[in-house]
N, C-alpha and C positions, 0 to 999 in steps of 0.2 A: 049333672057337675052342675044344672040350674039351682038344685037342691039344698047337695050336699056342700059347692063351693061354689057360692054366686061371685067373689071375684076374681075364680080362674077364668069364669065361664062368661065374665063382662069384658075379660081382656081377650079370649080369645075372638070375642065378638067384633068388637073395634079393631082388633086386628085382620079381620077377615073386609073390615069395610073397608080399612084403609088399605088394602093388598088391591083392591078395584081400581085405586089410584095410580098407585105407584108402578105396581107390575104392567100394563102400559105404557107409560112414559119413558121406563127402562126400557122395556124392548125397543120402541121406537129411535131411544137415542142409539142405541147400540144397532140398529138398520140403518139408521143413516149417519153413521159415523163409518160402518163397513162401505155404504156407498160413496162416501166423500174421500173413504182411501182408494177402492178399485176400479171406481165407475166415473169420478170428476176429476177432470185433468188438472193439475198444479200449473196457477200462470207463472209465467218465469219471474225471477226479482229482478226490480227495474235497475238495469247498467247505469255507468257512467255516461257520459257527452263524447263525440266524436273527438279526435286529438287533431290540431290543426297538421296543415298537410307537411309531411316533413321534408326539410330543407336537402337537398339535392349539393352533394359537397361541392363539384362543379361545377355550380353555379353562384358559389357563394360569392358575395361582392366583399364581406370581413370573417377574417378569421375564426372559428369557435369550432369545439367539439360538441355536441348532444351526448350526453353520457346516458338519457333515460326519458322518464313522464313523471310529472311530477300530479299527484294525488293528492289525497288526505295526507297533509302532513304528521299526525298520530297514531292515523288509524289505516289497515292493510283494505280501505274499499274505494270502489271507485269514484270517482266526485263526478258533477254535470259540466263541467269544465276544466278538463286538465290542459296541462303545457307540457313542453318539451324543457328538459334540465339541461341547461347549455354554459360549458364555461366561456368566456369570452377571452379575446387575443392576450391581455397583460394579466387574468389567472390560468392561464397556461403554460406560461413561463416561471411559475411557481413550483409548477411540479405536480405529476400525478402519481398516486403512489395503488398498485391494485394490489389487494388482500385475498386470498381463495384456495380452500383444502382443493386437495386432488378432486377431479372431478367437478367441480362448481364451476365450469365454464369463462374462466376468467380471459384463457389464450380466447375462445370463441367470440366469447361476448365481449369483451371488453378490448382485449388487442388489436384485432383485427380489425373492428370498425370505429377505432380509434384511429387507426395508421390509415387507411381510406381516408377518413375525413381530413386527414393531416396533407397526406401526398397527393391528394386531389383538388386542392385548392391550388388556384390561379397554374392549374397544369398548362396553359397552354401559353402563359409569360414565361421564357425562358431566364428572364430578368429576377421573377420572383417568385417562382417554383420553389418546395423546399426538397432539402438534400438533407441525409444528416449521417448515423450510425446505429448499426442493425446489430445486436448481442444478442443467440440462443444458445441451446443447449442439445436441442432436441434433434435438428437437423430442417424441420419441415417449416418452421417461420419463414425464414430466407426463401423458400420457392412462395408461399403464400406473399410475401410482401412483392419477389417480384410479378405476380400474377396481375397484384392490384397499378404496377408499373406498367403492365403491358397495357392493361383496361383503358387507362388514362392516357393513352400513348406516348408512356417517359419509359420505354425497353432498352431506351440507349444512355440514360441517367443510371444505370443497375448496375453493380460493382461486384463482386462477389469474390473474396479469398479466402480459399478454400487448399487442400492438399494437391487437388487436381485443375486451382486454378490456373491460367498464365500468368497471374500478376505476379511479383516478387515484395516481398514486404520485410527488412531489415530495422529491426526496431530500435536497433544504435545511429542510424544513418539521419542525424537531423542535427536542428541548428543547437542543441544544450551544450554545455561543457562537460568533461569529462566525471566531473565530482557529481553531477544532478544525474546521470545517465548511470551512476555507480550507486547513487542514493535508492534511484527507481529499483534496480534489481536489487537491492539488498530490503527494503522495504515490501517487496512481490517475496520474497524469503520467508520474511516475516509472516505474512499474509498467508501463503501456502504453508507453512511448517508450525505455523507460531513465534510468540516473541519470545524468549529465555527473558532470565530476574535479572540474567548480566549486560549491561549495555556494550562490552567488551567487541563480542560479538559481532554485532551489527556495526560497529565503529571498524573493527578487522575486516571484513567483507569488504565494504565500501572503500579503504582506503585500500585493499590489494585490487581489485577493481578498478581502481578510479586511476591508478598508475599504467596498469595494463591498457587500458584503452584509451589515457593519455600518450601511451610509446606508440601506440599504432597511429595515431592521428597523428603526428610526428614524422613517426617512420614513412608514412603508405596513405595518410589520409583518407583513412578506412580502417573500418575495423566491424566484425562481427561477433556474434555470441559463441560460435564456433572459437573463434581466434581469442577470447577471451578464457574459456576452458582450457586453447591447448596450452597458452602459455601460463594457467596457473596449475596444471597441474608436470609438467614438463619444466623442470627449472633449468636443463639445458637448454630448452630452445628460449627462453626468458631471456638468458643471458647472452645467447647468440644475436636476436634482434635489436638487444641494447648495442652489441658490437658491431649491430650494422649502422645504428643508427649514430656510434662513437664517430665510424669512416665516414658518413655522410657529409655532418657537422663538421668534419678536422675535429674533432676531439679526441685528444689520447690521454690514456690513465696508466699511470707507474705505479709502482710500489718503490717506497724511499728505507733504506734501513743502514744505519750507525756502523761505518766501518770495521768498527771493534766488532761488533754484533755478528757482520758479514765474516770478518778475518777466524771466528773463531766456529764459525760452521760453515767454512769455505768449501770443504770437502761435497756439503749439502746442496750448496747455493749456489755453485760453479755451473751446475749445467742448467740452469735459465738463465743465463745470457746477461748478469750483471753488470755496469760497467759503473765507471766515477764520476758523479757531477762533481765536478770541482771548483765551480760556484759556493756550491750549499757542503761540499765536501761529506759527500755521502755516497753509496753506492743507489744506484736506481737501475729497475729495467720494470718492459713492457707488464701492465697487469694482467692475470690470468687467473683463472678457479685455479688453476695447479700449483699455482704460488702461492695464492691468499690463502691455502687451504694446508699447504707446508708450512708457512709461515706462523698458523695459528697451533697446530699439530706442535710442531718443535717450541710455539713460546716466544719466538722471535720477535720481539718489539718492533712495530714497523706504522709508516704513515702515507698513506693517499693521496696521491694529487693530481689536479688533470691540467690538459694546455689546451686551450682554445688556438686551433691553428685561424680560423679567420675573424678579423673585428667583427663587431655589430657594427651595423649601417648608421644605425639610429634610433629611437624613441618611435614605437607604429609599423619597424619594419614586419613585414611576416616572416623574411627569415630569421631575424633575429628574434621574434617570439618563440620559433618553434624551436631553436637551440637554447634560449632559453627554459623552455619549458623540457627540454630533454636532460638538461643539467640537475630538473627538479626528478625527473625520474632517477636519473641516476645516484641521485643521492638518496634518494628512498631507499633503490634499489641494497647499496652498499653500506650504508650506515642504519637504515630499521631494517628492511627485510633479511638481510643474511643474517642481522643481531639478533635476529629471535632465535628462541630451540627449535633445531628440529621437530621436535615433538609438537609442539606449540604449532608451527608452521603447517604441518598434517593435520593438526586439527581444523584450521583455519582454512584449507585448501577443500578439505575434505566438508566443509559445510555450504560452498558454495558448487561445487562439483557435482553434488546428488541433483540441482536444480540443475547446472548447466550442460550436463551428460544427456539432458532429451535432446539436444540440438545435436547430438552425433551418431544417436543409437539408430536413429531412425533413417533414411538417406531421400525419403519426401520432405523431411519436417526441413531439415538441412537443406534439400534445395530449394525450399519456398524461403524460408524465415534466415537462408545465411548465402545468400546469392555473392558472387563473385565480383568486386570492383568494377570487372567490365560492365556489368551490367544497368550502371550508373551511369556510360560514355555514350552518349547520341551515333558516335562514331564507330566506335568498337560494337554496338552491340545496334548496329542500324534494322537488321535485320532481324532482332528479336532473338538470337539464340541462346542468349542468357534469359529468357523471359522478360516479361515488360516489367519495368519497374513503379511499383505504388506509387503515384502521387500523392503529393505532401499533404494532410488534412486540413490545411489552410486553403488550397486552392481545390480540393474538393468541395470545403464547406461554402466557397464562393461560385462556385461551379452549379450548388444544386444536385451534385452526384448523392447518391444513397448508396454507402459502402458495408456489407453483410455480411458479417464472419459466419461462415458454414461449416463450423469446425465441431460436430457430438461430442459432448464429454464421456458418452459414452466409451469413445475408441479410446481416449487418455486424459482420463479428468486433468492430473495438473497441469498436465500441456495444453490444455483447451483452456485453463484457466489464465497461464501464464502468457497466450497470444491474448485473448481477450482482454485481458486486463494491460497489457503492450497497448493495444489499439484505442484501449479509451481511454490510457492519459494522454495520449497521441493526439487525439478529436479532446481531451479537455485542455490543453494544452493549448491548440489551436483555436478552440473557441472561445477561450478568455482572452487569445492574445487579440480579439476582433474589437475590447471592450475601448480602447484609445483608438484606433480608427473609428467607430461608430462617434465617440465625443469630437474628435477632429473634423469631422465631415457631417455635422448635422442638415446638411441638407442633400445629402445622398440617401437612397433607399438600401436597408442592408437587410437583406433573407432571411427567415427565419430559419433556427436549426434545428432538427428533431434528435433527439437521442430515446433510441426504443430498445428497452431491453426486457426479455422475456427468462421466466426465472433466475432472477438479480440475485438472488441470495449466490450464485455461483461465480459472480464478477465484483461484488460490492467489496472494497476497500476501506479503511478508513485510516486515516492519519496520525489519529490524536495531537501527538506532540509534534508529529510529524510536520513540514509544509505542504505534504500532498496527501489527497484522499476525496472520497465521493463530496463527503458533510462540504469540503473547503469550496470542493465546483460548487456543487447546488445553490450554497450559498451567494457567488454571484455571478451565478450562470445567468440570472432572470435581466442583467443589464446587456449581457452579450444577447439576446434573444432567442434564449436555447427552450426549447420544448423537451424537457425531461417525462419520458413515461416507464416506468418499469412496473412487472408486475412477479410477485412471490407466494411462495403457497402460505405463508405466517408473520407475524411477529419473531414467533420462535423462531423459524428459517433465518429471520438475521441475526437474530439473537447469537444461535449455534453457531456460526461461522464470523463474526466480529469478534475482537478481545474482549472484554470487560466490558462495560456501561457504554462502550461509544455506539449500540447502536441505536441509544435513543436520541443521540444529537443528528445520525443520520437521518432518523425517521422523522424530527419535528423541523426539515428542511423544505418538505415533501406538505405542501397547506390542503392538497385534494387526497384525501385517503378514501379510497374505493373497499366498503368490508362486504364478501358475498360470504356464503355457508363457511363455517371454520369449523374443525375439529378439535382445538385444542384450547383451554381453558384458558391460557394465558392471553392468545389473543384474542377471547372474545372478552375477555373482560378489560384490555386494551380498549377497542372498541368500543366497549361501552361506559368506558370513563371517560372518553372521547364528545362522545353523541351526548352526554350530561344528565341531570337529573331536572325531574320535573315535580314538586312538592305539591301531594297530594292528602285530602283527610280521611282519616282511618277512624273509626269506631274503635276503641278502648275498654276494654269492661274488664275490673280486679276487684276480688271478693277478701276483703281481710277482716280478720277477727281480733279488737283489740276485748280485753278483761280490764274491767272498771271496778273498782270496791270489788274485785271480788274476794269470798269469803277464804 
């Protein structure tokens, strides 16, 4: 090779000489790498510094809630000096909303710790410890709240409403007028079954329920949802109770017929007891359903007239007010309700009976939520034979009582949401009623109030153009010292449970939003938009081809 191919010979010779140096280097590098991987122990990565001692909730002088730890603001790495992330008292009044997919730990890692920190604050001071309302749908959250209260010696402050509870709760037994109660029921119907395009139906529901409630308040001073349902589906019972009120308040109703018309139908009308009214020169008889129906079928013209037996004492007299209210009920019944076509009346009744029948077909529900009037009489119910009436929320709030609704939604979803919504509306009304009291007594300490709701999408209600709704309550609750803490699965859960774009109005009332792991793209996009964007420089390359003076 040296003689025939000298260049090849030189290449082989120099390659052999180079391998004497490179081969030991490569073998040594490989051996050291294997020794480093398998023999030398890797040192642990340097971790961040320790956190400050966790402030014990029972020993805090000021009210605040610790949410978690604060490390690097932009990177998920530990830092040398971490600290606790806490929301002060004034920040709690602006609301906390927790969003997390199923299994993300929103109840365990957020709701339980937050509830414990709030309920443990000043637990030894009966004038400053915090009460409120707890709503949930699973049936286990209430037990954990009770355990928290027992842990801090507040077991006497726990009050639970359930089908096995000793307490009785009538959603219609409060200081609201008949229209406000009826409007609340009609609004609840819209939230449960959806709002129609025609506003007539909600107006018709409200009008019917309003006058039935007003009739019972005038006649008995007490009304339940079962009473409303019974009178709505039974027109004879409704007319009978109007007759009872007419007898009680000395009111008589007569039908007047012209003498000529009476003489022309003497054979038909003689059996109804018509008598001549010489002052008016007309035939009159006491109004009954049979007479009115016969006159309508026969086409005989007639007029209705009422006679007031007892004169009004004067303005402001309770008896005179009730008599005037009954006169309004009577006018509605004869001049409005009876003039509606029977087919349309049936549609109106069916629209509300589908909801009100929930308080009739279940005896336990009827017993708990439609108690008799004697339940609220301290003399007749001194031994609690009718159950213990639930105190007003205005009283429970000022006593620091934690009222929990333990009604699993799996048992009856519609009824669970209805009862929860009724209790929530009563609670919200009681909390907003504190605002003028707080302003009038700046020298007095008013305790904070907690509103805790797990799976909030099951109880969320919005008013839109209505005067009620959670978005209106949360916008005003800060001044009433209310701490709203709610948890739901995602923004999409609220979006699907509320009509239209009203979820946006509700979402913006929570100043603090905690997003855990999310499973839907819409909620993740909302969270990303709320977190904002950071401008970063990016290298961009482009290749372009321009033809200049091309032949």
